[in-house]
Backbone as numpy.savetxt, mean C-alpha at the origin, in Angstrom:
# Nx Ny Nz CAx CAy CAz Cx Cy Cz
-20.33 -12.91 18.08 -19.84 -12.63 16.02 -20.47 -13.36 16.23
-21.51 -12.70 14.69 -22.98 -12.71 13.88 -22.85 -14.03 13.38
-24.13 -14.88 13.29 -24.09 -15.96 12.92 -24.66 -16.23 11.06
-24.88 -14.63 10.79 -25.49 -14.77 9.98 -24.36 -14.60 8.04
-24.52 -15.27 6.97 -23.82 -15.68 6.31 -22.68 -14.23 5.41
-21.62 -14.29 5.37 -20.87 -13.01 4.83 -21.57 -12.96 3.75
-21.88 -11.16 2.99 -22.10 -10.98 1.97 -21.76 -10.98 0.77
-21.70 -11.35 -0.03 -20.05 -11.48 -1.17 -20.18 -10.74 -1.92
-20.98 -9.80 -2.39 -21.28 -8.47 -3.02 -21.92 -7.47 -2.11
-21.42 -6.46 -2.56 -22.21 -5.45 -2.08 -23.75 -5.35 -1.76
-23.94 -5.96 -3.22 -25.70 -6.12 -2.92 -25.88 -6.55 -1.98
-25.61 -7.93 -1.46 -26.18 -8.58 -0.40 -25.74 -7.91 0.99
-25.32 -7.38 1.30 -25.17 -6.15 2.33 -26.31 -5.74 2.76
-27.07 -5.68 3.59 -28.25 -5.34 4.45 -28.10 -4.98 5.52
-29.28 -3.59 6.27 -28.50 -3.15 7.69 -28.98 -3.91 8.86
-29.70 -5.21 7.85 -29.87 -6.23 8.90 -29.15 -6.74 9.74
-27.43 -6.89 8.56 -26.47 -7.83 8.63 -25.41 -7.29 9.49
-25.51 -5.69 8.48 -24.56 -4.76 9.36 -24.81 -3.96 10.94
-25.60 -4.20 11.50 -26.26 -3.57 12.89 -25.86 -5.06 13.04
-26.21 -6.45 13.12 -25.32 -7.38 13.46 -23.42 -7.98 14.25
-22.92 -7.14 12.87 -21.51 -6.90 13.14 -21.14 -6.01 13.63
-21.81 -5.16 13.38 -21.06 -3.00 14.55 -21.85 -3.30 16.01
-22.70 -3.89 16.07 -23.64 -3.31 17.45 -24.55 -2.19 16.70
-24.55 -1.32 15.43 -25.33 -0.16 15.59 -26.54 -0.74 15.49
-26.99 0.28 15.63 -28.62 -0.05 15.41 -29.12 1.03 13.90
-28.82 0.02 13.31 -28.96 0.49 11.81 -30.33 0.31 10.95
-30.91 1.45 10.48 -32.32 1.15 9.68 -32.44 0.63 8.31
-31.52 1.56 7.50 -30.95 1.38 6.39 -29.82 2.04 5.65
-29.33 0.88 4.83 -27.67 0.75 4.31 -28.04 1.34 2.47
-26.88 1.81 2.21 -26.62 2.20 0.76 -25.53 2.74 0.27
-25.31 0.93 -0.03 -23.46 1.02 -1.32 -23.36 1.75 -1.81
-22.11 3.02 -2.03 -22.13 3.23 -3.12 -20.29 3.27 -3.32
-19.87 2.58 -4.44 -18.84 2.52 -5.04 -17.57 3.47 -4.75
-17.05 3.36 -4.77 -16.02 4.61 -4.29 -14.53 4.64 -4.37
-13.65 5.15 -5.02 -12.13 4.80 -4.68 -11.84 4.47 -6.02
-13.00 4.91 -7.01 -12.60 3.78 -8.50 -11.42 4.46 -9.06
-10.55 3.54 -9.84 -8.69 4.15 -10.21 -8.01 4.15 -8.86
-8.51 4.39 -7.55 -7.32 4.83 -6.50 -7.16 3.24 -5.92
-8.84 2.27 -6.07 -8.23 1.39 -4.81 -8.66 -0.03 -6.25
-7.09 -0.58 -6.60 -7.09 -1.23 -7.70 -7.46 -2.23 -7.20
-6.68 -3.25 -6.20 -6.85 -5.21 -5.43 -8.07 -4.85 -4.18
-9.55 -3.83 -4.45 -10.17 -4.59 -3.48 -10.92 -3.00 -4.29
-12.42 -3.71 -4.02 -13.42 -2.62 -3.86 -13.54 -1.71 -3.28
-14.22 -1.25 -2.76 -14.46 -0.22 -2.28 -15.22 0.76 -1.56
-16.57 0.88 -1.10 -17.96 1.11 -0.99 -17.27 2.74 0.63
-18.44 3.63 0.07 -19.19 4.75 0.90 -20.82 3.52 1.33
-20.97 3.20 2.80 -22.18 2.88 2.92 -22.87 3.64 3.36
-23.65 4.57 3.13 -24.95 5.63 3.48 -25.19 4.83 4.93
-25.51 5.61 5.84 -26.25 4.72 6.67 -27.03 5.07 7.41
-28.98 4.73 7.72 -29.76 5.62 8.45 -30.09 5.05 10.04
-30.19 5.81 10.52 -30.63 4.46 12.35 -29.79 5.37 13.75
-30.68 5.15 14.54 -30.53 5.83 15.95 -29.49 5.78 16.49
-28.16 4.93 16.34 -27.32 5.13 17.22 -25.95 4.55 16.39
-25.81 5.44 15.17 -24.86 4.69 13.64 -24.01 6.14 13.48
-23.13 5.90 12.83 -22.21 7.24 11.63 -23.32 7.33 10.52
-23.04 8.50 9.75 -24.03 8.64 9.15 -22.79 7.73 7.57
-22.03 7.46 7.76 -21.74 6.79 6.78 -20.32 6.45 6.70
-20.37 4.87 6.61 -19.23 3.27 7.03 -18.08 3.27 5.83
-17.08 2.91 5.85 -16.34 2.61 4.09 -15.97 0.68 4.67
-16.92 0.33 2.82 -16.36 -1.36 3.05 -15.12 -1.27 1.99
-14.81 -2.96 2.34 -13.69 -3.18 1.09 -14.20 -4.29 1.20
-14.77 -4.94 0.01 -14.48 -5.63 -1.04 -13.38 -6.89 -1.78
-13.86 -8.15 -1.95 -12.52 -8.29 -3.37 -12.93 -7.98 -4.32
-11.58 -7.43 -4.87 -11.94 -6.31 -5.91 -12.47 -6.71 -7.50
-13.45 -6.09 -8.42 -13.77 -6.52 -9.24 -13.54 -7.55 -10.61
-11.91 -6.84 -10.39 -11.39 -7.35 -11.58 -10.29 -8.40 -11.20
-10.26 -10.06 -11.63 -10.52 -11.38 -11.68 -8.61 -11.04 -11.86
-8.42 -10.47 -12.05 -6.85 -11.12 -12.32 -6.56 -9.98 -10.64
-6.78 -8.19 -10.51 -6.46 -8.26 -9.16 -6.77 -9.51 -8.36
-8.15 -9.66 -7.95 -8.40 -10.78 -7.20 -7.25 -11.70 -6.88
-6.87 -12.82 -7.97 -5.81 -13.62 -7.97 -4.92 -13.13 -7.51
-4.22 -12.11 -8.24 -2.73 -11.34 -7.40 -3.13 -11.62 -5.61
-4.30 -10.96 -5.53 -4.40 -10.11 -4.03 -3.94 -11.43 -2.80
-5.37 -12.44 -4.12 -5.49 -14.27 -3.00 -3.75 -14.53 -3.20
-3.91 -14.34 -3.87 -2.21 -15.35 -4.00 -1.26 -14.91 -2.75
-1.12 -13.85 -3.04 -0.30 -12.70 -1.54 -0.36 -12.60 -0.94
-1.88 -12.83 -0.26 -2.63 -13.11 1.24 -2.79 -11.56 1.29
-3.14 -10.58 1.19 -3.96 -9.25 0.40 -4.61 -8.81 1.56
-6.19 -9.69 0.94 -6.77 -9.55 2.17 -6.66 -9.93 3.46
-6.20 -11.36 3.76 -5.54 -11.69 4.75 -5.12 -10.82 5.79
-3.84 -10.17 5.58 -2.66 -9.72 5.87 -3.99 -7.94 6.54
-4.84 -7.47 5.50 -5.56 -5.94 5.91 -6.13 -5.99 6.44
-7.17 -7.32 6.54 -8.02 -8.01 8.27 -7.24 -8.68 8.94
-6.72 -8.93 9.07 -5.37 -9.38 10.00 -5.07 -8.38 10.90
-4.99 -6.96 10.05 -4.45 -5.98 11.41 -5.48 -5.24 11.73
-6.58 -4.88 11.33 -7.35 -4.36 11.64 -8.13 -4.88 13.39
-7.82 -6.47 12.72 -8.32 -7.27 13.96 -7.14 -7.42 15.63
-6.18 -7.27 14.71 -5.06 -7.46 15.38 -3.76 -6.59 15.69
-3.31 -5.44 15.14 -2.57 -4.56 15.38 -3.08 -3.12 15.49
-3.68 -2.70 14.33 -4.51 -1.49 14.41 -4.36 -0.95 15.59
-5.03 -1.19 16.66 -4.69 -0.57 18.91 -2.74 -0.14 18.47
-2.25 -0.87 18.10 -0.78 -0.42 18.17 -0.31 0.52 17.41
-0.69 1.06 16.20 -0.42 1.68 15.30 0.10 2.47 16.43
1.65 3.45 15.59 2.11 4.76 16.16 1.53 5.56 14.94
1.04 5.60 14.00 -0.17 6.28 12.75 -1.27 6.05 13.49
-2.26 6.86 13.20 -3.62 6.71 13.31 -4.21 6.40 12.31
-5.13 5.86 12.46 -5.37 4.43 11.10 -7.27 4.52 11.66
-7.62 4.06 9.94 -8.95 4.00 10.93 -9.50 3.36 11.09
-10.35 3.73 12.69 -11.30 2.88 13.49 -11.82 1.76 12.39
-11.08 0.43 13.64 -12.07 -0.41 12.29 -13.23 -1.21 13.29
-14.43 -1.15 12.48 -15.94 -1.87 12.99 -15.65 -3.60 12.84
-15.15 -4.23 12.06 -15.73 -5.63 11.82 -14.65 -5.67 10.56
-14.17 -6.79 10.51 -13.47 -7.97 9.93 -14.00 -9.26 9.80
-13.62 -9.90 8.38 -14.27 -11.11 8.72 -14.01 -12.05 6.93
-12.48 -12.60 7.39 -12.46 -13.28 6.23 -12.73 -15.10 5.82
-12.61 -16.13 4.73 -13.02 -17.12 4.78 -11.58 -17.45 4.45
-10.93 -18.61 5.19 -9.44 -19.02 4.55 -8.88 -19.57 3.36
-10.29 -20.16 3.01 -10.65 -20.92 2.33 -10.35 -19.94 0.30
-11.63 -18.85 0.48 -11.95 -18.57 -0.85 -11.08 -17.52 -1.33
-10.75 -16.81 0.74 -10.45 -14.58 0.51 -11.13 -14.43 0.24
-12.41 -14.91 0.21 -13.70 -14.26 0.46 -13.93 -12.91 1.45
-14.12 -11.83 1.98 -13.93 -11.53 2.79 -14.06 -9.70 2.90
-14.97 -9.37 3.98 -15.29 -8.13 4.21 -15.03 -7.30 5.24
-14.55 -6.10 5.32 -14.07 -5.20 6.12 -14.85 -4.30 6.54
-15.64 -3.58 7.31 -15.91 -2.32 7.51 -14.92 -1.37 8.52
-15.07 -0.90 8.76 -14.47 0.77 8.91 -14.52 2.04 8.66
-13.58 2.84 9.35 -14.22 4.53 9.65 -14.17 5.42 8.58
-14.98 5.79 8.26 -14.68 6.90 7.03 -14.88 8.33 7.57
-13.00 8.69 6.79 -13.06 9.41 7.22 -12.75 10.70 6.34
-13.60 10.33 5.04 -13.88 11.04 3.69 -13.43 12.54 3.59
-13.69 13.25 4.22 -14.38 14.91 4.65 -12.38 14.96 4.46
-12.04 14.34 5.04 -10.24 15.22 5.49 -9.31 15.21 4.07
-8.66 15.15 4.24 -8.27 16.41 3.53 -6.81 15.00 1.98
-7.16 14.97 0.46 -6.94 14.03 0.01 -5.40 14.49 -0.95
-4.42 13.88 -1.74 -3.45 14.29 -1.85 -3.82 13.17 -3.54
-4.25 14.13 -4.08 -4.38 13.16 -5.45 -2.78 12.06 -6.56
-2.47 11.48 -5.68 -1.35 10.71 -6.62 -1.00 11.11 -8.08
-1.62 11.62 -8.63 -1.69 11.95 -10.03 -1.03 13.38 -9.95
-1.23 13.99 -9.56 -0.82 15.46 -9.35 0.48 15.62 -8.54
0.26 14.64 -7.80 1.84 14.48 -7.05 1.64 15.47 -5.36
2.24 14.77 -3.87 2.60 15.48 -3.15 3.91 16.98 -3.09
3.24 17.90 -2.24 4.26 18.74 -2.21 5.10 18.99 -0.97
5.94 19.81 -1.43 7.33 19.49 -0.06 6.46 19.39 1.06
5.60 19.98 1.50 5.21 20.41 3.52 4.19 18.89 3.60
3.86 18.39 2.99 2.91 17.23 2.63 3.60 16.19 2.66
5.31 16.18 2.15 5.99 15.03 1.71 7.20 15.20 3.31
6.75 15.85 3.52 7.05 16.17 5.29 6.54 15.53 6.04
5.84 15.33 6.13 5.05 15.31 7.24 4.62 13.30 7.18
4.57 13.07 5.38 4.62 11.64 5.39 6.12 11.15 6.22
7.14 11.67 5.45 8.21 10.76 6.47 8.66 11.45 7.88
8.25 12.24 8.32 7.63 11.78 9.62 6.87 11.04 10.36
6.11 10.74 9.34 5.31 9.35 10.78 5.49 8.24 9.83
6.54 8.41 9.09 7.11 7.29 8.56 7.86 6.79 9.34
8.69 7.71 9.83 9.79 7.10 10.86 9.19 6.30 12.03
8.44 7.10 12.44 7.11 7.01 13.38 6.50 5.71 13.76
5.82 4.86 12.45 5.42 3.97 12.31 6.37 2.80 12.70
8.13 3.07 11.86 9.12 1.70 11.46 9.96 1.98 13.05
9.99 3.08 13.29 11.14 2.73 15.36 10.32 1.80 15.92
9.13 2.33 16.43 8.66 1.65 17.03 8.60 -0.21 16.88
8.45 -0.57 16.10 8.87 -1.87 14.88 10.35 -2.05 14.32
11.20 -1.92 14.94 12.23 -2.07 14.02 13.46 -2.84 15.16
13.09 -4.36 14.26 14.00 -5.09 15.09 13.08 -6.03 15.64
12.08 -5.61 15.08 10.44 -6.66 16.29 9.47 -7.20 15.82
9.77 -6.77 13.82 8.78 -7.45 13.16 8.11 -9.05 13.21
9.23 -9.60 13.55 9.21 -11.20 13.06 8.21 -11.83 13.78
7.63 -11.35 15.30 6.82 -12.17 15.75 5.39 -12.02 14.94
5.64 -10.71 14.47 3.91 -10.31 13.99 3.60 -11.08 12.49
4.80 -11.49 11.71 4.97 -12.54 10.50 4.86 -14.07 11.21
5.50 -14.75 12.34 4.91 -15.54 13.03 3.82 -15.79 13.12
2.61 -14.92 13.37 1.25 -14.70 13.70 0.77 -15.39 11.81
0.95 -14.81 11.69 0.62 -14.68 10.34 -0.05 -13.41 9.94
0.11 -12.49 10.18 -0.06 -11.09 10.06 0.54 -10.20 8.92
1.90 -10.76 8.24 1.87 -10.13 6.97 3.19 -11.35 6.68
4.57 -10.52 5.74 4.96 -12.02 5.02 6.20 -11.14 5.10
6.61 -11.39 5.47 8.11 -11.01 4.57 8.18 -10.67 3.11
9.08 -9.95 3.08 9.70 -9.92 1.47 10.29 -10.97 1.23
11.18 -11.01 1.68 11.81 -12.44 1.59 11.17 -13.97 1.22
9.77 -13.94 1.56 8.48 -15.06 1.77 8.77 -16.08 0.03
8.84 -17.31 0.42 9.34 -17.59 -1.37 7.86 -17.92 -1.95
6.91 -16.88 -1.69 5.26 -16.71 -2.64 5.97 -15.64 -3.58
6.51 -14.50 -3.49 7.14 -13.83 -4.33 7.91 -13.99 -5.41
8.99 -15.16 -5.33 9.40 -15.43 -6.26 8.88 -16.62 -7.17
7.79 -17.09 -6.62 6.25 -17.67 -7.38 5.81 -16.96 -7.97
5.16 -16.58 -7.73 4.10 -15.55 -8.59 4.70 -14.54 -9.29
5.82 -13.22 -8.50 6.09 -12.78 -9.78 6.72 -12.12 -10.80
6.83 -13.53 -10.76 7.84 -13.98 -12.55 6.21 -13.72 -13.29
5.52 -14.57 -12.95 4.05 -14.29 -14.15 3.36 -13.19 -14.08
3.18 -12.81 -13.00 2.30 -11.15 -13.56 3.36 -9.91 -13.21
4.67 -9.82 -13.16 5.67 -8.81 -13.80 5.28 -9.02 -15.58
5.41 -10.31 -16.08 5.78 -10.79 -17.20 4.20 -10.37 -18.50
3.27 -10.41 -17.58 1.91 -10.54 -18.28 1.59 -8.73 -18.28
1.96 -7.89 -16.63 1.71 -6.43 -16.27 2.39 -5.46 -18.02
4.12 -6.03 -17.57 4.83 -5.43 -18.16 5.17 -5.50 -19.88
4.03 -6.56 -20.53 3.85 -7.01 -21.78 2.57 -5.75 -21.64
1.55 -5.86 -20.84 0.36 -4.58 -21.25 0.42 -3.96 -20.88
2.05 -2.90 -20.09 2.28 -1.50 -20.34 3.67 -1.21 -21.52
3.94 -2.52 -21.65 4.72 -1.90 -22.89 3.92 -1.68 -24.50
2.57 -2.78 -24.63 1.59 -2.41 -25.74 1.17 -0.93 -25.31
1.41 -0.66 -24.26 -0.51 0.52 -24.13 0.96 2.26 -23.86
2.54 1.67 -23.64 2.97 3.30 -23.33 3.95 3.12 -24.01
4.90 4.73 -25.07 6.11 4.89 -25.80 7.10 4.57 -24.15
7.32 3.57 -23.66 8.77 3.93 -22.43 9.80 3.89 -23.08
10.28 5.10 -22.41 12.26 5.16 -22.72 12.77 4.02 -22.26
13.89 4.12 -23.05 15.05 3.73 -23.67 15.88 2.88 -21.84
15.58 4.16 -20.86 16.21 3.61 -19.64 14.67 2.84 -18.85
13.90 2.56 -18.71 12.85 2.54 -17.68 12.88 0.92 -18.28
12.85 1.21 -20.04 13.13 -0.88 -20.60 13.75 -1.19 -20.63
15.64 -0.96 -20.48 16.52 -2.04 -19.80 16.33 -2.02 -18.97
15.82 -1.13 -17.20 16.17 -1.89 -16.21 14.20 -2.81 -15.88
13.60 -2.77 -16.90 12.53 -3.86 -17.02 12.42 -4.91 -17.33
13.39 -5.20 -18.55 13.60 -6.02 -18.81 14.65 -6.97 -18.29
15.21 -6.79 -17.77 16.51 -7.04 -16.62 15.41 -7.55 -15.67
14.54 -7.30 -14.91 13.93 -6.72 -14.01 13.91 -8.51 -13.04
12.85 -9.13 -13.99 12.63 -10.82 -13.34 14.36 -11.10 -13.13
15.07 -10.59 -14.16 16.49 -12.07 -13.79 16.79 -11.56 -12.52
16.79 -9.51 -11.63 17.19 -9.80 -10.79 16.95 -9.67 -9.35
15.36 -9.24 -9.46 14.21 -8.93 -8.13 14.94 -10.38 -7.45
14.96 -11.15 -7.30 14.52 -12.30 -6.94 16.39 -12.28 -5.35
17.13 -11.48 -6.35 18.22 -10.98 -5.25 17.80 -9.99 -4.41
17.05 -8.86 -5.02 16.81 -7.94 -4.59 16.19 -8.25 -3.43
14.99 -9.42 -3.03 14.38 -9.67 -2.01 14.76 -9.89 -1.08
15.98 -11.16 -1.50 16.65 -11.00 -0.03 17.28 -10.11 0.33
18.09 -9.11 0.23 19.12 -8.03 0.21 17.72 -7.34 1.03
16.35 -7.41 1.29 16.05 -6.38 1.71 15.24 -6.97 2.84
15.20 -7.51 2.62 14.60 -9.51 4.07 15.62 -9.14 5.10
16.71 -8.96 5.01 18.27 -9.13 5.88 17.28 -7.62 7.11
17.88 -8.60 8.04 17.88 -7.48 9.26 19.50 -6.21 9.30
18.74 -4.96 9.20 17.93 -4.24 10.34 16.52 -4.55 10.02
15.59 -4.78 10.44 13.97 -4.55 10.02 13.75 -4.22 10.20
11.92 -4.39 9.61 11.26 -2.86 10.76 9.64 -3.64 9.85
8.67 -3.64 10.82 7.05 -3.57 9.56 7.36 -2.65 8.90
7.44 -3.15 7.86 6.69 -2.41 6.76 5.10 -2.67 6.26
4.86 -1.27 5.69 3.77 -0.99 5.10 3.25 -1.23 4.10
4.59 -1.14 3.07 4.41 -2.18 2.10 3.29 -1.22 0.75
2.97 -0.43 0.78 1.66 0.78 -0.19 2.09 2.20 0.45
2.73 2.91 0.91 2.93 3.93 1.72 2.61 4.80 0.60
1.63 5.41 0.15 1.62 6.20 -1.08 1.32 7.38 -0.86
0.71 8.01 -1.79 0.07 9.31 -1.93 -1.38 8.96 -1.61
-2.05 8.05 -2.30 -3.53 7.60 -2.64 -4.06 6.48 -1.16
-2.80 6.72 -1.06 -2.98 6.05 0.44 -3.41 7.09 2.36
-2.85 7.44 1.94 -3.15 8.68 3.50 -4.34 9.87 3.18
-4.40 10.34 4.57 -5.28 11.57 4.61 -4.79 12.60 5.37
-4.96 13.63 5.45 -4.08 14.81 5.84 -5.53 15.56 7.17
-5.09 15.95 8.40 -5.90 17.11 8.32 -5.32 18.17 9.18
-6.02 18.96 9.34 -5.67 20.74 9.79 -4.05 20.44 9.92
-4.06 20.27 11.01 -2.41 20.37 11.10 -1.35 19.79 10.60
-1.06 18.53 9.44 -0.75 18.14 8.38 -0.83 16.86 9.08
-0.60 16.25 10.41 -0.18 15.21 11.02 -1.53 13.63 9.58
-1.48 12.67 9.94 -1.55 11.65 8.62 -2.13 10.28 9.49
-3.28 10.14 8.18 -4.03 8.98 7.95 -3.57 8.06 7.86
-3.04 7.39 7.88 -2.91 6.11 6.81 -3.83 5.30 6.75
-4.13 4.65 5.49 -5.06 3.62 4.66 -3.85 2.62 3.94
-5.00 1.18 4.14 -4.33 0.43 3.19 -3.73 -0.80 4.00
-3.79 -2.12 4.17 -3.12 -2.51 4.81 -2.83 -3.79 4.65
-2.71 -3.95 2.83 -2.55 -5.58 2.02 -1.66 -5.58 2.05
-0.37 -4.69 2.35 1.24 -5.43 2.13 1.42 -5.25 3.18
1.12 -5.53 4.77 1.66 -5.23 5.71 3.40 -6.33 5.80
4.53 -6.19 6.01 5.13 -7.48 5.97 6.81 -6.49 6.65
7.85 -7.67 7.01 8.81 -7.00 7.51 9.90 -7.27 6.11
10.62 -6.13 6.11 11.73 -6.23 6.03 12.82 -4.55 5.69
13.10 -4.75 5.03 14.55 -2.44 5.31 13.26 -1.71 5.51
13.26 -1.47 5.96 12.77 0.57 6.59 12.69 1.62 4.92
13.32 1.37 4.48 14.15 1.83 3.70 12.78 1.60 2.49
12.44 0.41 2.26 11.29 -0.07 1.42 10.37 1.36 1.18
9.72 1.48 2.19 8.68 2.25 2.42 8.52 3.32 1.37
9.74 3.71 2.43 10.45 5.27 2.00 11.01 5.42 0.61
11.66 4.64 -0.09 11.58 4.05 -1.59 10.85 4.21 -2.20
9.55 3.77 -2.10 7.88 3.61 -2.25 7.57 4.96 -2.81
7.52 5.73 -1.21 6.66 6.84 -1.17 7.79 7.78 -2.24
8.87 7.89 -2.46 9.98 9.61 -2.78 9.20 9.39 -4.59
9.57 7.79 -5.08 9.61 8.45 -6.14 8.58 8.02 -6.65
7.53 7.45 -6.26 6.11 7.32 -6.70 4.83 8.66 -6.52
5.34 8.74 -5.28 4.13 9.78 -4.71 4.56 11.47 -4.90
5.44 11.38 -5.74 6.13 13.24 -5.50 6.24 12.63 -7.28
5.83 14.38 -7.90 6.55 14.37 -9.14 7.87 14.74 -9.46
8.17 14.06 -10.75 9.46 13.97 -10.84 11.02 15.42 -10.07
10.23 15.94 -10.73 11.55 17.57 -10.76 11.50 17.43 -9.03
9.90 17.55 -8.30 10.35 17.73 -6.73 11.10 16.14 -6.17
10.78 15.39 -6.27 11.51 14.10 -6.25 13.09 15.11 -6.74
13.49 15.01 -7.36 14.69 15.58 -7.70 15.35 16.38 -7.06
14.83 17.36 -6.73 14.77 18.28 -6.14 15.19 18.54 -4.70
14.36 17.15 -4.16 14.52 17.18 -2.55 14.74 15.78 -1.49
15.03 14.88 -3.27 15.11 13.37 -2.44 16.12 13.04 -1.12
17.16 14.05 -1.79 18.21 13.55 -0.65 18.12 14.26 1.07
17.11 15.25 0.69 16.55 15.91 2.13 15.92 15.14 2.86
14.16 15.08 1.77 13.33 14.23 3.01 14.40 12.27 3.33
15.64 11.91 2.27 16.03 10.62 3.24 16.92 11.18 4.22
17.74 12.67 3.76 18.41 12.53 5.78 17.07 12.91 6.86
15.95 13.23 6.93 14.57 13.65 7.78 14.04 12.52 8.01
14.18 11.48 7.45 13.58 10.18 7.59 14.74 9.70 8.89
15.88 9.71 8.19 16.77 9.05 9.17 17.22 9.66 10.48
16.79 11.53 10.47 16.77 12.12 11.80 15.60 11.23 12.36
15.26 10.91 11.87 13.17 10.24 12.68 14.00 9.28 13.12
14.84 9.04 12.40 14.75 7.19 12.66 15.56 7.06 14.14
16.73 7.99 13.85 17.71 8.14 15.20 16.87 8.57 16.23
15.47 9.50 15.93 14.88 10.26 17.74 14.08 9.79 17.85
13.93 8.26 17.37 12.64 7.23 17.92 14.00 5.94 18.62
14.52 5.95 18.81 15.58 5.09 19.27 16.04 4.34 18.77
16.89 4.62 16.94 16.51 3.12 16.23 18.73 3.53 16.36
19.29 2.65 16.84 20.83 2.50 16.57 21.34 2.73 15.56
22.42 3.52 15.91 23.29 4.27 14.65 23.81 3.36 14.24
24.46 1.73 14.21 24.75 1.25 13.67 23.86 0.65 12.32
22.33 0.82 12.76 21.72 0.43 11.63 21.64 1.50 10.59
22.14 2.26 10.97 21.52 3.47 9.52 22.29 3.99 8.87
23.67 3.11 9.16 25.43 3.54 8.15 24.29 3.17 6.06
23.68 2.39 6.54 24.08 1.68 5.17 22.57 1.88 4.29
21.44 2.93 4.83 20.74 2.97 4.20 19.97 4.11 3.06
20.77 4.31 3.08 20.86 4.74 1.86 21.06 3.71 0.50
22.12 2.75 0.55 22.53 1.55 -0.47 20.90 0.84 -0.79
20.41 0.71 0.76 19.31 -0.10 1.08 18.33 0.50 -0.19
18.21 2.26 0.08 16.76 2.33 -0.56 17.16 2.49 -1.97
18.13 2.53 -2.52 18.66 2.48 -4.03 17.76 1.34 -4.70
18.50 -0.05 -3.58 17.73 -0.88 -4.83 16.59 -1.29 -4.26
15.91 -0.76 -3.43 14.15 -0.65 -2.81 13.34 -0.09 -3.75
14.47 1.46 -4.54 14.14 1.95 -5.37 13.56 1.20 -7.45
15.23 0.12 -7.12 14.77 -0.56 -8.30 13.19 -1.64 -8.15
13.47 -1.98 -7.15 12.69 -2.87 -6.54 10.54 -2.71 -7.32
11.02 -0.78 -7.32 9.50 -0.68 -6.93 9.11 -1.03 -8.37
10.06 -1.28 -9.36 9.11 -0.97 -10.40 7.84 -1.84 -11.09
7.61 -3.32 -9.56 6.96 -4.00 -9.67 5.98 -2.94 -9.51
5.57 -2.75 -8.62 4.29 -1.91 -8.46 3.45 -1.37 -9.39
3.82 -0.51 -10.66 3.10 -0.30 -11.65 3.05 -0.92 -12.53
3.40 -2.02 -12.72 3.94 -3.25 -13.73 2.92 -4.47 -13.37
2.77 -4.51 -11.57 1.78 -5.82 -11.52 0.63 -5.17 -11.81
0.40 -3.78 -10.43 -0.91 -3.18 -10.88 -1.74 -3.14 -12.35
-0.99 -2.62 -13.37 -2.07 -2.75 -14.42 -2.36 -3.78 -14.79
-1.46 -4.52 -14.45 -2.64 -6.08 -14.31 -4.33 -5.70 -14.33
-4.71 -5.00 -13.68 -6.02 -5.37 -13.01 -6.36 -4.06 -13.26
-5.82 -3.03 -14.28 -6.42 -1.51 -14.61 -6.87 -1.49 -15.81
-7.63 -0.45 -15.63 -8.98 -0.21 -17.30 -8.18 0.77 -17.72
-7.67 0.53 -18.69 -6.65 1.81 -19.05 -7.90 2.47 -20.82
-8.44 2.38 -20.26 -9.60 2.98 -21.26 -10.27 3.84 -20.28
-10.43 3.86 -18.73 -10.38 4.87 -17.77 -9.27 5.72 -17.40
-9.84 6.89 -17.34 -9.07 7.87 -17.95 -7.89 8.16 -15.90
-7.94 8.28 -14.79 -7.70 7.93 -13.63 -6.68 6.63 -13.56
-7.29 5.44 -14.57 -6.37 4.11 -13.89 -5.28 4.85 -15.08
-5.67 5.38 -16.07 -4.17 4.99 -16.87 -3.23 6.44 -16.43
-3.85 7.38 -15.73 -2.48 8.33 -16.02 -1.56 8.14 -14.56
-3.36 6.96 -13.59 -1.21 6.73 -12.65 -1.03 6.02 -12.90
-1.02 4.49 -13.54 0.37 3.99 -14.14 0.95 5.01 -15.27
0.53 5.36 -15.82 1.46 6.72 -16.81 2.20 7.39 -15.34
1.58 8.03 -14.97 2.72 8.95 -13.57 3.16 8.04 -12.78
3.37 6.97 -12.82 4.17 6.15 -12.50 5.45 5.71 -12.22
5.09 5.42 -13.74 5.99 5.15 -15.23 7.35 5.97 -15.03
6.80 7.10 -15.03 7.09 8.79 -15.73 7.93 8.82 -14.40
7.48 8.99 -12.99 8.38 9.72 -11.96 9.93 8.42 -11.80
9.30 7.24 -12.05 9.84 5.78 -12.04 11.20 5.90 -12.67
11.10 6.95 -13.96 12.23 7.12 -14.94 13.27 8.03 -14.56
12.64 9.19 -13.76 13.60 9.65 -13.07 14.13 8.71 -12.09
13.90 8.33 -11.08 14.64 7.68 -10.17 15.85 6.15 -10.69
15.28 5.86 -11.94 16.44 4.33 -12.50 17.28 5.86 -12.95
17.54 7.54 -13.65 18.30 8.12 -14.15 19.81 8.75 -13.39
18.14 8.91 -12.20 19.55 10.20 -11.29 19.71 9.33 -10.25
19.02 8.00 -10.33 19.77 6.97 -8.78 20.99 6.07 -9.70
21.23 5.88 -10.63 21.43 4.93 -11.42 21.49 3.79 -11.11
19.94 2.86 -11.00 19.90 2.50 -10.94 20.21 1.07 -11.79
20.04 1.16 -12.69 20.76 0.26 -13.84 21.92 -0.33 -13.25
22.72 -0.09 -12.87 23.83 0.48 -12.28 23.92 -1.47 -10.68
22.91 -1.38 -10.53 22.29 -2.55 -9.08 22.27 -4.05 -9.97
22.06 -4.21 -11.45 21.82 -4.71 -11.59 23.07 -5.29 -11.93
């Protein structure tokens, strides 16, 4: 491992440091900020490289540029989780993930640098536009392929500190505060429909019970942020999965509910939610998940969908609503969540 000082900003990243930690022979390095409006909890850079034995570019992740986002990410150990994933779990992933070149984090300050393969040439789906049915079917198949091998086996991963259980005490300690701040910001910026306001106003009082139910067995390794902006597609439709800052253990329906309710436009979700759910169940069954563990997954799905209001609301704390992309992202997430509240009758779960 390099003894050179870990850079704390993109301006400090040199060709010499990159060479020392990756083993590539790098002559020049030029970081370019990317993912604005997509990467909210981290700052994401494409580092353009020249040299005799290096790729033309790599992706670098560092702490977010917004202090509110850094606070939430640090408290929830999000940076620790992603560095830990690439250092210890990526080679076990049933879904293709970018190759990890180097990851380091300061345990005390949560300052980190993660260097991974640049797969920017692959097709991406803009979450604001929404994913079409064919891509959604591929994503659901890959999700089942991710979850089945880790079914009832996530506990040791959590014990190693590589993730958090959905039932971890840190969530009820932190989420009420950050949710309340995000809720105040969102309700001040958007004219939310009565259905989503009704759920939002009850959310803080009911979320802890939801968390405990979602943490119960049967549990698996959940990605935690399974959405369109964290996926890339090959020409054959196969998926490359990104962003592992929310890795943890919990009900498998958690990832599916977040994906369907937030990455598909409201009409597509309304028309195809049930068939995507059944397709996912078939995938888990094919992966060897016992039939008895599948019996109550629709109930888990609805409860997870109710909890998932936390994503657009908490993420809003670190968003710049003057930026069109960030404004559109939180707006569409809330619009899609409204569909879920009404169609799945989520308010009845409180």
